[in-house]
N, C-alpha and C positions, 0 to 999 in steps of 0.2 A: 214395765217404767215407759212411759211415755218419750220420744223423740224431743232435744230440743234442738229449737229454730231461732230463727229471726222472731218468729210471732210465737214466742210457746205457748199460750193458750191453743189456738188453732192444731196444734202439734200434739196435744195432750191427750188423754185416752178415758173418757169416765163410761163405766160399766154400770147399767143399770140390770139388777135381779129382782123381777118385781113377777110375780105369777097374774097380774090382772095385765091384761094386753093391753086397755085404754091407757094406762097409767105412763105404758111403757110411752106410748105414742104420742102421749100430749107432751112427755119429757125429751122422747126428740125431735118435737116441734119447736120446744125451750132451748134446748142445747145445741141443736143442728147450727152448721158454718161457726160456732165458736168452737166446737170441740167434737173428734172423731166418738161418736155414741155407740156402744155394743152393747146388744142385749142381751137376757136370756132370763124364763120364765119357768124354770126347774132351779129348785137350789143347786142341786150335787152340778147341773149343767153350769151355773155360774161360778160355783168355786173353780172346776178345770177351766173353764176361760181365763181366771183370775190368775190360776197356779200355771198356765202356760205361757200367757204373755200377760206380766202383771199391769193394772193399769195404771191411771195418777189419782186415780180416785171413784171410789164404789158407792152408788146409789142403791139402799138394800130396805126392801120391804120387810116389816117386821112380821107381819101375819101372812103365812105361807103354809099351805100343806106339808105335812110331812118335817123337814126339816123347816123352824121358824129363821127369822132372821134373827136372834140371837145367838141360835145355834150356829148357823152361817159364820156369823162374828167371831166365835170363839176359835171357828175351825180357820181362819184367815191368819188371827193372831194368834196362834202356834206354830204355822208355816212360815219360815224362815223368807221363803221368796215372796210370801203377803204380808209381813207381821206389821211393816213400815207403812202401807198403800193407808190414806186415810178413808175410814166409813161415816156416812152420812144416813141414816135411818130414814125411812117414808115411814107414815104412821099416818092413823087418823087418832090413834089416840093422843090425849094431850094431858094425861094425870102423871104425875112429879115423879111416880113410882118407877111409871116404862120411862120415862127418860133418863130417871137416875142408874137403871140395871142397864141403859144400853152404853151408859157413859162407862161406868163400872166396868163393861166387858170389851169398852176401847174404842169405842165410836167418839168422833171429834166434834158430832153437833146432828140435830135432829131437822127436817122438812114435816108437812104435813097437808094431808089432803083434805079439800081442794088444792091444789098449787097456786101459789101467789109467782107467776113468771119473773117479775125483777127479783123477789126474795130466793128461787132458788138461783138464778144464774149470779147475786149477788154471793149468794152461798159457798155456791161452785166454786167461783172466781178463786174467792177468797182462801180457801182451803187448797184448792188447787196451787196454787202461787206459793200457801206455806209449803207443802208438799216438796215445790223443786227446791226452796231454799234450804232446807232441809236438807235434802238430797245432793246437794252443792257441799255447805259445808261438813256433812259426814265424808264426802270424797279431799276435803280438804284438811279435816283431821285427820282423814286414811293416811293422807300422801304424808302429814308432815310429821304424822306418829312413825310411822316406815324409812324415815330419813331419820329420826331419832334412833329407833334401832338399829338400824345401819351405820350410824355414826359409833353408838356402844360399840356391837361388833368389831368393826375395823379399831377400837381404841386397845379392844382386849386382844385382838389377832396383836396386833403392834408389842404390847407389852409382853405377851409369847415369845416373840420374835425376839425383843430385846435380852430377856433371858436367856434364851439360846446362843444369841451374838456372841457370847464370851467361848463359847466353846464351838462353834456352829457359824461360820461368819456370815452366811449366806441365810439363817433363821428357814431354811427350808424344809428342817426335819418337821417341825411345830406343822408346817403345812400337809406334808405327807402324813401325817402319821392321825392327822384329825381326818382326814380324807377314810385312811383305814377307819377308823373309830366309826367313821360315819358309816361306810358298806357293812362294817361288820356288827352294828346297832340292829340295821334295817333286817340283815340275816337271821340275826337273832331272834327277831320276833317284835322287837319294839316298834310303834307305829312312827309315822312321820317326825311328830312332834318331839317324842324323845330321841328318835335319830339325830334331828336337827340339833336340837338342843345337845348332844354328844358331841356334835361334827363344833359346833359354838364353844363348849367349856373344854374342848380339849389342849387348844393352845395355851391356856394358864396352866395347865398339869406341873411343870417346874417353875415358878413363877419364883418359889423358894430360892434356887440359885443363885438370885440376883447378892444373899448373903453370903453364898460360900465363897471362901476362901480361893485364889486364883491358883494356889501351892497345893490346892486341894482337887479343884475340878479340873485343872489341867494337866495332872501329874500322871508321865507317862507309864509309871510303875504300880505297884501293888500298893494300897491303901494300909498305913497300919491300924490297930485297933482305935486308937484315937481318933485317927483322923476319917476313918469308915464314920463313927460316930457325930461327926459335925456334918462330914455330907447327908449320912441320914435325917439330921435337923430339917433339909431342905424341905420336908414334905410339910413339918408340922410351921417352918417358917412361912410356907407360901399360903397355907390356909390363915394364917394370921395379917398377910397382907391382903388374902380378897375380904376376910373380914365375914361378920354375921347381919348380909344383907336380907332384905327379902325378897329383891330381885330371884325368879326363877332361875335364871341364866348365871347369877352369881353364885346363888347358894349350891347349885349344880358343878358349879366351877372350883369351888371349895371343897367339895367332897371330892373332887378327880384329885387336887391339888394334895388333899391329906392322905388319901387311900392309895393313888395307883401302885404304891410298892405292897401293898399286902398281897399275902398269897392265900390261895383256895386251901391250901395245908395248914394255915395259921402261921407262918415261920417267918410270916413279914415282918414290914414296916409298915407305921412307929407303933402300933395298937397289937399287931397279931391277930388282928381279924381274923376270923375262918370262915369259909363255905360263904353263905346268903348272908352272914353281918356286912358282908362288903358292897357296895352299892355297887347295882348293875351296869351304872356309867365308869366306874373306877375301874369294874371287872374290863370291861372292854378295852378301855384307854390302856391298860396294862400289857393285854397283848401288842394292842397297833404300837406304843413305845417302844417293847421290846422289838420286836419286827424291826421296826426302823432303823434301832440301834444295831442289831446282827447284820442288816444290811450294808451299813455306814463306817465311814473310818470315823474312830475317837482315838484321844492321845494315847489311849493304852490298847488296840485292837486295830486292825486293821478291817477293810466289809469281808464278810462271809458271804459264798456261793448262796444261791435262793433255797437249791437242796438240804443243805444245811442248816440254813437258820428256819424251813420249816421241821424238819428232821425233829430238832431241838423244842419246839415250840411242842411237837406234837408228844416227844418225848414226857413233856413239863405240864402233858394233861392230869387233871385231878393233884397237882402238886402246886405248880405256880398259878396253871391257869383251871379255870371251869371248863370240863368237858364242852360244856352247849358253848361256849365261847371259840373253841377251839373249832368246834364243827361249822359253826357259821363262818370264821375266819376260812376256814377249806373252803367252802362252798364260794367264798369271793375272793379267792385268792387269782386268779387270774385277771380282775379289775383293779385289786391290788400294787399289780405288778405294772399295770398300765398309769396309776398314778405314780408310781415310783420311777416309771422314763420320763412324765412329764414333768416332774420336779424337780430331774437329777440334778446333783451340781456339777456346775461347769467351772 
């Protein structure tokens, strides 16, 4: 992409791909002083130049030996680096079928030999200007989209902290366990996108506790059977609060809220799912949640030592937790302890 400056046209780059040296020389003469002109007389050389340093526009000859202009255009439009660069075909052909084929492949215009200098300059100027406008619009759209995404993520994090605030005044539990889950997800082998989804969905795991009475949520002693049934409702309540939304993030948050108390051996709640019936993000969040709960003060317990907590998680391999999740956790344990220290309760 050409650099934008006070004089956008003179800073723009036009790449000419044409096996006829005389055509290249003519186009240089027409465009020199207005644009930075690069040239290639072989199709592959032109593709390499375009991919290495994407220009603002490509003038592409149709009839070339080996790979013709249509094939070059297809390659350009397949490549993320050059997909958006406008292509104007150069041809001596004037039949409608040839022009239609080029436009179907993604070309924006045609110019014919012999060249009419004013027509060449006008068409190049128009399409370079449109390209710059498209690039600028794309930047604005991406910036606005990123702003909306970050706002949505912040709302989700704050809702998660609001649910925790009743039994954890700082809300740091959701911060710590979300980062634990992110680390474990990556070590488990999830791609960066899924791991990021885990990080951002995890804060909503206990949103259903908003509906749990204080007498149960903050009870220092053991819960009765009736109280335990009410406590277990927070998974279903959380899923209902999040709802059924097409957003990938909210779908993941709903799964996590509903299933993070399921157990690998099928003895969990609310649906007694077993093994891989449990969504993978819920399996990972389950371990992250338990880890932070064990290491933290709760109304019914004091904090455990790290060694005791890790030993407990190991004992729950293939019972509460999937073995692969436990292995991934052990791999990132030092990083988890750094997260714990960074977000320690003060």
